[in-house]
C-alpha positions as CSV (number, residue, x, y, z in Angstrom):
1,M,117.8,63.2,91.8
2,K,116.5,64.9,95.3
3,P,115.0,68.5,94.3
4,K,117.0,71.1,95.3
5,R,116.5,72.5,98.4
6,I,114.3,76.2,99.0
7,I,116.1,78.5,100.1
8,P,114.4,82.5,99.9
9,K,115.5,85.3,101.2
10,L,112.0,86.4,102.6
11,I,109.1,84.7,103.0
12,V,105.9,86.4,102.9
13,F,102.7,85.0,104.3
14,D,98.9,86.6,103.8
15,F,96.5,86.7,106.3
16,D,93.4,85.9,106.2
17,G,93.0,82.3,104.2
18,V,97.0,81.6,105.3
19,L,97.6,82.3,108.7
20,T,93.0,81.9,109.5
21,D,91.1,80.0,108.1
22,N,89.6,83.1,106.4
23,R,86.4,83.4,109.3
24,V,85.9,86.3,111.5
25,L,83.7,86.2,114.6
26,I,81.0,89.2,115.5
27,F,80.7,89.5,118.5
28,A,77.4,91.4,119.5
29,D,79.0,94.4,120.4
30,G,80.5,94.7,116.7
31,S,84.2,93.4,117.5
32,E,85.8,90.8,115.2
33,A,88.1,88.3,115.9
34,V,90.1,85.5,113.8
35,L,91.8,81.8,114.4
36,C,94.9,81.1,114.1
37,N,97.1,78.3,115.0
38,R,99.4,78.4,118.2
39,A,101.6,76.0,115.3
40,D,102.7,78.4,112.9
41,G,104.6,80.4,116.0
42,L,106.6,78.1,116.1
43,A,107.2,78.2,112.5
44,F,108.5,81.4,112.5
45,D,111.3,81.0,115.5
46,L,112.2,78.7,113.0
47,F,112.4,80.9,110.0
48,R,114.7,83.4,113.1
49,K,116.8,80.7,113.9
50,E,117.3,80.3,110.9
51,G,118.0,83.5,109.3
52,I,115.3,83.7,107.1
53,P,113.4,87.2,107.7
54,A,109.6,86.8,107.4
55,L,106.6,89.5,106.6
56,I,103.1,89.3,107.1
57,L,101.7,91.5,104.0
58,S,97.4,91.3,104.5
59,T,94.8,95.0,102.5
60,E,93.4,93.4,106.0
61,K,93.0,97.0,107.8
62,H,91.9,95.6,110.9
63,P,94.2,95.4,114.4
64,V,94.6,92.1,115.0
65,V,96.0,91.2,112.1
66,A,99.5,93.9,113.6
67,A,98.2,92.4,116.8
68,R,98.5,88.3,115.9
69,A,102.4,90.1,113.7
70,R,103.6,91.3,117.1
71,K,103.0,87.7,118.8
72,L,104.9,86.4,116.2
73,K,107.8,89.0,116.4
74,T,107.5,89.8,112.6
75,P,107.0,93.2,110.4
76,C,103.3,93.1,109.7
77,I,102.4,96.1,106.5
78,H,98.4,96.0,106.4
79,G,95.5,97.9,104.8
80,V,97.3,98.4,102.0
81,A,95.7,98.5,98.3
82,D,98.0,97.1,96.0
83,K,100.6,94.4,97.9
84,K,102.6,93.8,94.2
85,S,103.7,97.6,95.2
86,A,104.0,97.4,99.1
87,L,106.4,93.6,98.6
88,E,107.6,95.9,95.3
89,K,109.1,98.8,97.9
90,Y,109.6,96.6,101.0
91,C,112.5,94.9,98.9
92,A,114.0,97.1,97.6
93,R,114.3,99.4,100.6
94,A,115.7,96.3,101.6
95,D,117.6,95.1,98.8
96,I,116.0,91.6,97.7
97,K,115.3,90.5,94.7
98,L,112.1,89.7,93.8
99,D,112.7,86.2,92.2
100,A,114.2,85.6,96.1
101,V,111.5,86.0,97.7
102,M,108.8,83.1,98.5
103,Y,104.6,84.4,98.1
104,V,102.0,82.0,100.5
105,G,98.7,83.1,99.2
106,N,94.9,82.1,99.1
107,D,93.3,84.2,97.4
108,L,92.8,86.4,93.9
109,N,93.7,89.3,95.5
110,D,97.2,87.7,96.2
111,L,97.5,87.3,91.9
112,A,99.4,90.1,91.3
113,V,102.2,89.7,94.0
114,M,102.6,85.9,93.6
115,R,103.9,86.9,89.4
116,I,106.5,89.1,90.5
117,V,107.7,86.6,92.9
118,G,111.1,83.3,93.0
119,H,108.5,80.5,94.7
120,R,104.3,80.6,94.7
121,V,103.0,79.0,97.7
122,C,99.4,78.3,98.6
123,P,97.4,76.9,101.0
124,A,95.2,73.4,99.9
125,D,91.9,74.9,99.6
126,A,93.3,78.6,98.0
127,H,91.3,79.6,94.6
128,L,91.3,77.3,91.7
129,R,93.5,80.4,90.2
130,V,96.0,81.2,92.4
131,R,96.7,76.6,93.1
132,A,97.1,76.6,89.1
133,I,100.3,79.3,89.2
134,C,101.8,78.1,92.6
135,Q,105.0,75.4,92.4
136,T,103.9,74.5,95.7
137,V,100.6,73.7,97.1
138,L,100.6,73.2,100.4
139,C,98.7,69.7,102.4
140,R,97.2,72.1,104.8
141,R,94.0,74.3,104.3
142,G,94.5,78.1,105.8
143,G,94.9,78.7,109.5
144,D,95.9,74.7,109.8
145,G,99.5,75.2,110.7
146,V,100.5,76.5,107.1
147,A,104.0,78.7,108.1
148,R,104.0,74.8,109.8
149,E,104.5,73.3,106.8
150,V,106.6,75.7,104.5
151,A,108.7,75.2,107.5
152,E,108.9,72.0,107.9
153,K,107.6,70.2,104.9
154,V,109.2,72.8,102.2
155,L,111.8,74.2,103.6
156,G,113.2,71.5,105.9
157,L,113.1,72.8,108.6
158,R,114.0,71.1,112.7
159,Y,113.5,72.8,115.7
160,I,116.0,70.2,117.0
């Protein structure tokens, strides 16, 4: 029997360690940068094409999170200490049931929010405790096209 296709009402992505490889570049002047994978940009286009809203939810306060979200044309909530509460409020305002949400996270600060959603996904290099509660553990590591793998392999979306 073919597994039932997952169609979430919202896909939520953590930033560091999911859309990045969890490393930070620190320049001599103290400014910071992260590396993101361009393949993920096409994934966010696919989500929009299919009418599946996406959201970036991060505890990171650095403006690079919002800058990447703007580039992906995706809403972003960042600099929040309590991701669970932030997602509950977001979903209540958007009238989205939490059991219809897919959350993609990688580390211990994602556990509480992951426990309240319907489908939990993590990159291959996620913390062991995160991998233990996920229905889907991806083949890709954080920052290596995680959103693209979610779009193509988990959701079965195609560009053409």
